[in-house]
C-alpha positions in Angstrom: 70.8 -107.7 -44.0 68.9 -110.6 -42.1 68.6 -114.0 -41.9 65.2 -115.9 -40.9 62.3 -113.5 -40.3 58.9 -113.1 -39.7 56.4 -111.2 -41.9 53.3 -109.8 -42.6 51.9 -109.0 -46.1 49.1 -106.9 -47.1 48.1 -107.1 -50.7 46.8 -105.4 -53.6 43.6 -107.1 -53.1 43.2 -106.6 -49.3 44.0 -103.0 -49.5 41.4 -102.5 -52.4 38.8 -104.3 -50.2 39.3 -101.4 -47.5 39.1 -99.0 -50.2 35.6 -100.2 -51.1 34.7 -100.2 -47.3 35.5 -96.8 -47.3 33.4 -95.9 -50.2 30.4 -98.0 -49.1 30.7 -96.0 -45.9 30.6 -92.8 -48.0 27.8 -93.7 -50.2 25.6 -95.0 -46.9 26.3 -91.5 -45.3 25.2 -89.8 -48.7 21.7 -91.7 -49.2 21.2 -90.6 -45.3 22.3 -87.0 -46.0 20.2 -86.9 -49.2 17.2 -88.7 -47.8 17.2 -86.3 -44.7 17.7 -83.3 -47.1 14.9 -84.1 -49.4 12.4 -84.5 -46.7 12.9 -81.2 -45.1 13.4 -79.3 -48.4 16.9 -78.2 -47.9 18.7 -79.5 -50.7 18.7 -78.9 -54.3 20.0 -80.7 -57.2 23.1 -78.6 -57.6 23.8 -79.7 -53.6 23.0 -83.3 -54.6 25.4 -83.0 -58.0 28.3 -81.9 -56.0 28.0 -84.6 -53.4 27.9 -87.2 -56.1 30.7 -85.8 -57.9 32.6 -86.3 -54.7 31.6 -89.7 -54.5 32.9 -90.4 -58.1 35.9 -88.8 -57.3 36.7 -91.3 -54.8 36.2 -93.9 -57.2 38.6 -91.8 -59.6 41.4 -92.4 -56.7 40.7 -96.4 -56.5 40.9 -96.6 -60.4 44.5 -94.5 -60.2 45.6 -97.1 -57.2 45.8 -93.8 -55.0 45.0 -95.8 -51.8 46.3 -93.8 -49.3 44.7 -91.0 -50.6 41.2 -92.2 -50.8 41.6 -93.7 -47.2 42.3 -90.5 -46.2 39.8 -88.4 -48.1 36.7 -90.8 -47.8 36.3 -90.2 -43.8 36.6 -86.6 -44.3 33.9 -86.7 -46.8 31.5 -88.5 -44.4 32.5 -86.1 -41.7 31.6 -83.2 -44.2 28.2 -84.6 -44.8 27.2 -85.2 -41.6 28.2 -81.6 -40.3 26.7 -80.0 -43.5 23.3 -81.8 -42.9 23.6 -80.8 -39.2 24.0 -77.1 -40.3 21.2 -77.5 -42.6 18.8 -78.9 -40.0 19.6 -76.2 -37.5 18.8 -73.6 -40.3 15.8 -75.1 -41.2 14.8 -75.5 -37.6 15.5 -71.8 -36.6 13.0 -71.0 -39.5 10.5 -73.4 -38.7 10.9 -72.2 -35.2 10.6 -68.5 -35.9 7.6 -69.1 -38.2 5.9 -71.1 -35.0 6.5 -68.2 -32.7 5.3 -65.6 -35.2 2.1 -67.7 -35.5 1.8 -68.2 -31.8 2.5 -64.3 -31.5 -0.4 -63.2 -34.1 -2.7 -65.6 -32.1 -2.0 -63.9 -28.8 -1.9 -60.2 -30.4 -5.5 -61.0 -31.9 -6.6 -62.3 -28.6 -5.3 -58.9 -26.8 -7.1 -56.8 -29.4 -10.2 -58.5 -29.2 -10.1 -58.4 -25.2 -9.4 -54.3 -25.8 -12.3 -54.0 -28.2 -14.7 -55.8 -25.6 -13.5 -53.6 -22.6 -14.5 -50.7 -24.7 -17.7 -52.1 -25.5 -17.2 -52.6 -29.1 -17.9 -55.8 -31.0 -14.7 -57.6 -32.1 -14.5 -58.7 -36.0 -15.3 -62.6 -36.0 -11.7 -63.4 -37.2 -10.2 -62.0 -34.0 -12.7 -64.0 -31.9 -11.7 -67.4 -33.4 -8.2 -66.4 -34.9 -6.9 -70.3 -35.0 -9.5 -70.9 -37.6 -8.5 -67.7 -40.0 -5.8 -67.1 -42.8 -3.0 -64.7 -42.0 -4.8 -62.6 -44.5 -8.2 -62.5 -43.0 -6.3 -61.9 -39.6 -4.7 -59.0 -40.8 -7.9 -57.7 -42.3 -9.5 -58.1 -38.7 -6.9 -56.3 -37.0 -6.8 -53.3 -39.4 -10.5 -53.2 -38.8 -10.0 -53.6 -34.9 -7.5 -50.6 -34.7 -10.1 -48.6 -36.5 -12.5 -49.3 -34.1 -9.9 -48.4 -31.2 -8.5 -45.2 -32.9 -10.8 -42.7 -31.2 -9.6 -43.6 -27.6 -6.3 -45.0 -28.6 -4.2 -41.6 -27.7 -3.6 -41.5 -23.7 -1.2 -39.7 -21.9 0.7 -42.6 -20.6 1.0 -44.3 -23.9 4.6 -45.2 -24.8 6.4 -43.8 -27.6 5.8 -46.8 -30.4 2.1 -46.4 -29.5 2.1 -42.6 -30.3 3.7 -43.6 -33.5 1.2 -46.0 -34.2 -1.8 -43.6 -33.3 -0.2 -41.0 -35.7 -0.3 -43.2 -38.5 -3.8 -44.0 -37.9 -4.9 -40.4 -37.4 -3.5 -39.1 -40.8 -4.7 -42.2 -42.8 -1.3 -42.8 -44.4 -1.2 -46.7 -43.3 -2.7 -49.0 -41.4 -0.7 -50.7 -38.6 -0.1 -54.5 -38.8 -0.6 -57.5 -36.7 3.7 -57.2 -35.9 3.2 -53.7 -34.8 0.5 -54.2 -32.3 2.4 -57.2 -30.9 5.6 -54.9 -30.7 3.3 -52.3 -28.2 2.8 -55.1 -25.9 3.9 -55.5 -22.5 7.3 -57.2 -22.0 5.5 -59.7 -20.3 4.0 -61.1 -23.5 7.3 -61.4 -25.1 8.1 -65.1 -25.1 10.6 -66.8 -22.5 14.1 -67.5 -24.4 13.9 -71.0 -23.1 10.9 -71.9 -24.8 12.2 -70.5 -28.2 15.1 -72.7 -27.8 12.7 -75.6 -26.9 10.9 -75.0 -30.0 14.1 -74.9 -32.1 15.6 -78.3 -30.9 11.8 -79.9 -31.4 12.1 -78.7 -34.9 15.2 -79.9 -35.1 13.9 -83.5 -33.9 11.1 -83.1 -36.4 13.4 -82.8 -39.2 15.7 -85.8 -38.1 12.6 -88.1 -37.2 9.1 -86.6 -37.9 7.7 -89.9 -36.1 9.6 -89.5 -32.9 8.8 -85.6 -32.9 5.1 -86.4 -33.5 4.9 -88.0 -30.1 6.0 -84.8 -28.3 3.9 -82.4 -30.5 1.1 -82.0 -28.1 3.3 -81.1 -25.2 5.2 -78.5 -27.3 1.8 -77.0 -28.1 0.6 -76.9 -24.5 3.9 -75.6 -22.7 3.7 -73.1 -25.7 0.3 -71.6 -24.3 1.0 -72.2 -20.8 1.1 -69.4 -18.6 0.9 -70.9 -15.1 3.9 -71.0 -12.6 4.5 -74.3 -13.9 5.6 -73.6 -17.2 9.3 -73.5 -16.2 9.2 -77.4 -15.0 7.5 -77.9 -18.0 9.9 -76.4 -20.4 12.7 -78.3 -18.4 10.9 -82.0 -18.6 10.2 -81.5 -22.2 13.7 -80.3 -23.3 15.2 -83.5 -21.5 12.7 -85.5 -23.5 13.2 -83.7 -26.8 17.3 -84.4 -26.0 16.5 -88.2 -25.3 14.7 -88.7 -28.6 17.3 -86.6 -30.5 19.7 -88.6 -29.2 18.0 -92.0 -30.0 17.1 -90.6 -33.4 20.7 -89.9 -34.0 21.8 -93.5 -32.6 19.2 -95.1 -35.3 20.5 -93.2 -38.1 24.0 -93.9 -37.3 23.5 -97.6 -37.0 21.0 -97.9 -40.3 24.4 -96.3 -42.1 26.7 -98.7 -41.1 24.3 -101.8 -41.7 24.0 -100.0 -45.1 27.9 -99.8 -45.7 28.1 -103.5 -44.5 25.6 -104.6 -46.7 27.4 -102.7 -49.7 30.7 -104.6 -49.0 28.8 -108.1 -48.8 27.7 -107.4 -52.3 31.4 -106.8 -53.5 32.3 -110.0 -52.2 29.7 -112.7 -53.7 29.9 -116.0 -51.6 27.2 -118.2 -50.1 27.9 -117.0 -46.6 27.5 -113.2 -48.0 24.4 -114.1 -49.9 23.1 -115.5 -46.7 24.1 -112.7 -44.8 22.5 -110.6 -47.1 19.0 -112.3 -47.4 19.0 -111.8 -43.6 19.8 -107.9 -43.9 16.8 -107.5 -46.3 14.5 -109.3 -44.1 15.3 -107.2 -41.2 15.0 -103.9 -43.3 11.6 -104.7 -44.9 10.1 -104.8 -41.4 10.4 -101.8 -38.5 13.4 -102.8 -36.9 14.2 -101.3 -33.4 17.8 -99.9 -32.8 18.8 -102.8 -30.8 18.0 -105.2 -33.8 19.8 -103.1 -36.5 23.0 -103.3 -33.7 22.5 -107.0 -33.5 22.3 -107.2 -37.4 25.5 -105.2 -37.5 27.5 -107.0 -35.3 26.4 -110.7 -36.9 27.1 -109.2 -40.4 30.4 -107.3 -39.7 31.4 -110.7 -38.3 30.5 -112.4 -41.4 32.3 -109.9 -43.3 35.6 -110.2 -41.2 35.5 -113.9 -41.9 34.9 -113.6 -45.4 37.7 -111.2 -45.9 40.1 -113.0 -44.0 39.5 -116.1 -45.8 40.3 -114.1 -48.8 43.1 -112.3 -47.5 44.8 -115.6 -46.2 44.7 -116.9 -50.0 45.5 -113.9 -51.6 48.7 -113.3 -49.2 49.8 -117.3 -50.0 49.6 -116.2 -53.7 51.4 -113.1 -53.4 54.3 -114.7 -51.6 54.5 -117.7 -53.8 53.7 -115.9 -56.8 56.5 -113.4 -55.9 59.2 -116.0 -55.1 58.5 -117.7 -58.4 59.5 -114.5 -60.3 62.8 -114.3 -58.5 63.3 -117.6 -59.4 62.4 -120.2 -56.9 60.3 -123.3 -57.9 56.8 -123.2 -57.8 55.2 -126.3 -58.2 51.5 -127.0 -58.7 49.7 -127.9 -55.6 52.2 -125.9 -53.1 49.6 -123.4 -52.0 47.3 -126.4 -50.6 50.5 -128.3 -49.2 51.0 -124.8 -47.4 47.3 -125.0 -46.0 47.7 -128.8 -45.1 51.3 -129.1 -43.8 51.3 -125.9 -42.3 54.7 -124.8 -44.3 56.4 -125.3 -48.1 59.7 -125.3 -49.3 60.9 -123.8 -52.5 63.9 -124.6 -53.9 66.3 -121.9 -55.7 67.0 -122.3 -59.5 69.8 -119.9 -59.2 71.6 -121.7 -56.3 71.5 -125.2 -56.4 71.5 -126.9 -53.1 69.6 -124.0 -51.5 65.9 -122.8 -51.4 63.5 -121.1 -49.4 61.2 -122.4 -46.5 57.7 -120.8 -45.9 55.2 -121.2 -43.0 52.7 -120.4 -40.5 49.4 -118.4 -41.0 49.7 -115.7 -43.3 46.9 -113.6 -41.6 49.1 -113.8 -38.3 52.4 -114.2 -39.5 54.5 -115.9 -42.0 58.2 -117.2 -41.3 60.8 -117.2 -44.0 64.1 -118.9 -44.0 66.9 -120.3 -46.0 67.3 -124.1 -46.0 69.9 -126.2 -47.3 69.3 -129.6 -49.0 71.7 -132.0 -47.5 71.8 -134.6 -45.2 72.4 -133.6 -41.5 75.4 -135.7 -41.3 77.0 -133.9 -44.3 79.6 -131.1 -43.2 78.2 -127.6 -43.3 79.9 -125.1 -45.8 79.2 -121.8 -43.6 80.5 -119.8 -46.3 78.0 -121.1 -48.6 75.2 -120.6 -46.4 76.1 -117.3 -45.3 76.3 -116.4 -49.2 72.5 -118.3 -49.8 71.1 -116.3 -46.9 72.6 -113.0 -48.3 71.3 -114.1 -51.6 67.8 -114.4 -50.2 67.8 -111.2 -48.3 68.5 -109.6 -51.5 65.7 -111.3 -53.3 63.4 -110.2 -50.1 64.5 -106.8 -50.7 63.1 -107.2 -54.5 59.8 -108.8 -53.5 59.0 -106.0 -50.8 59.7 -103.4 -53.7 57.4 -105.4 -56.1 54.6 -105.9 -53.5 55.1 -102.3 -53.0 54.6 -101.2 -56.6 51.7 -103.4 -56.9 50.1 -101.6 -53.8 50.7 -104.1 -51.1 53.1 -104.3 -48.5 55.5 -106.7 -47.0 56.5 -105.9 -43.4 59.2 -107.5 -41.2 57.9 -108.0 -38.0 61.1 -109.8 -36.6 64.2 -110.8 -38.2 67.7 -112.5 -37.2 71.0 -111.4 -38.8 72.4 -113.3 -41.3 74.8 -116.1 -39.9 73.2 -115.7 -36.4 71.6 -119.2 -36.6 72.6 -122.4 -38.6 70.8 -122.8 -42.1 67.9 -125.3 -41.6 69.1 -128.7 -43.6 66.8 -131.1 -45.1 67.5 -133.9 -47.1 64.8 -132.9 -49.8 61.5 -131.1 -50.3 59.3 -134.0 -48.9 57.0 -135.5 -50.9 53.9 -135.1 -48.4 54.8 -131.2 -48.6 53.4 -131.3 -52.3 49.5 -132.2 -52.4 48.4 -134.6 -55.3 45.9 -132.3 -56.6 45.9 -133.5 -59.9 44.3 -136.7 -58.2 42.1 -134.3 -56.7 41.6 -132.1 -59.7 41.5 -129.2 -57.5 44.5 -127.4 -58.2 44.7 -124.0 -56.8 45.1 -121.1 -58.8 48.1 -118.8 -58.0 46.7 -115.2 -58.3 49.6 -113.0 -59.3 49.6 -109.3 -58.6 
C-alpha cells in the first residue's frame, strides 16, 4: 500500500489513436506496394485481395479491443509488404535483364553471322545487315537462311563438338539451328561480363521502382552494354555507383511519401482547425512535384502538428478518465472541476464514503499527476493519526480499483513514484477553496467529462 503518489495515465482513447496510427501506416505501405506492383505487372487480383484482407484483420483487432496484438501485427505486415515487393522487383528485374541480354546476344550473333557470310563472299540476308530494325521472327528466318548459305563450308577439322552437332543437323535436313544455337558455338570472349549482367539487373530494379530516375541512365546502360574497349570495366564501375545512388534516392523518396501519407490519414481522423489547415498544406504539396527535401520538411511540420493535437486531446482524456473514475468510486465530482484543474493546477474531490477526507489531484496529466489523501480541518486542530492512516489506506484500495477499471477499458494507470502510507502527514485544508471550482455556469462552457 502507498500514500501520496505520482502517476501517469494512458487512456483508452490514447491507445486507440496509436492503433489508428499503425493502421494508417499499413494502408500507406499497401498503397505504395500496390502502385509499384501494378505498374510493373507483378501483382494479380488475388495478391491484392489477400493484402486487403490482412488490413481488414487489423480493423477487426481494433474493433475487438485487441490493442496489443494490433500494435504487434501491423509493423510485421508493413515489413512483409516491403520485403514482398523487394522480392517481386528482384524477380522482375532478373527477367527483364535476361530478356535484354538475350536481345543483345541475338544482335551480336546476327552481326557475327553476317560477317562470316561476308568473309565467304556471300551476300547476307537484309535482316542480318540491320538486325536492330527486325522482329525476332524476321531475324530468326534470316539466321536460318544464313546458316544454309554457310553449310557447304562449315565443316572443318578444327570445329568444336557443338559445331559438329549443328553441322550434322544441317546436313541431314532434320532441323535448322536457331540464333541461340549459333551464339552457343561462339568463342567464350563473346560471353558477357558477369558484372554487366549484374549491372543490368540492378538497372532494371531501379526502373521498376522509379522509371523516371532510370530513364536518366538508360543511354549509359546501352553504351556500356555495347562497349568493347578497355574502358568498359571503368564504365561499369562508374555506372554501378550511379545506379546505386539513384536506387537509394528512389527508396528514400518512397519511404518519405509513405510517412507523409500515414500522417495525412491520422490527421483526417482528428478533425480540428489545426488538422484541417495542415491537411490543406499537404494536399497542395502533393499536387505538385515535391522533392524529397520538401516532403521531409512537410513530414516534420505535419508530425509536430499531429503530436500537438494528440497531446491536447490526451491531456483532456486523462483528466476526464481520472475524474470520472474517482466519481464512480464515491468521490464528489462537481461541474467545472476539469476546468478548475487546468486553471489552478490542482483540484480536490471530497470522499462521500469517509467524511472529512478527500483526494487532491494536481499536475499536468501529460507529464505526471500527483494524487494524495487530504483531510478537511483547520491546521490548528489536533491530528488523528489513526484516522489519517485509515483514510490513506482506503484511498490506496480505491486507487487499485481505479487501476483495474482503466485496465479493463483498455487503458493503464502507472505509478511513477509512491510513498508509503503514513510516511508523510496527511495534508490538511480547511475546505475546498471556492476558486478551485470554475464558475462555468456564468461562462456557459461547462466541460464534458468523457467517461470510459
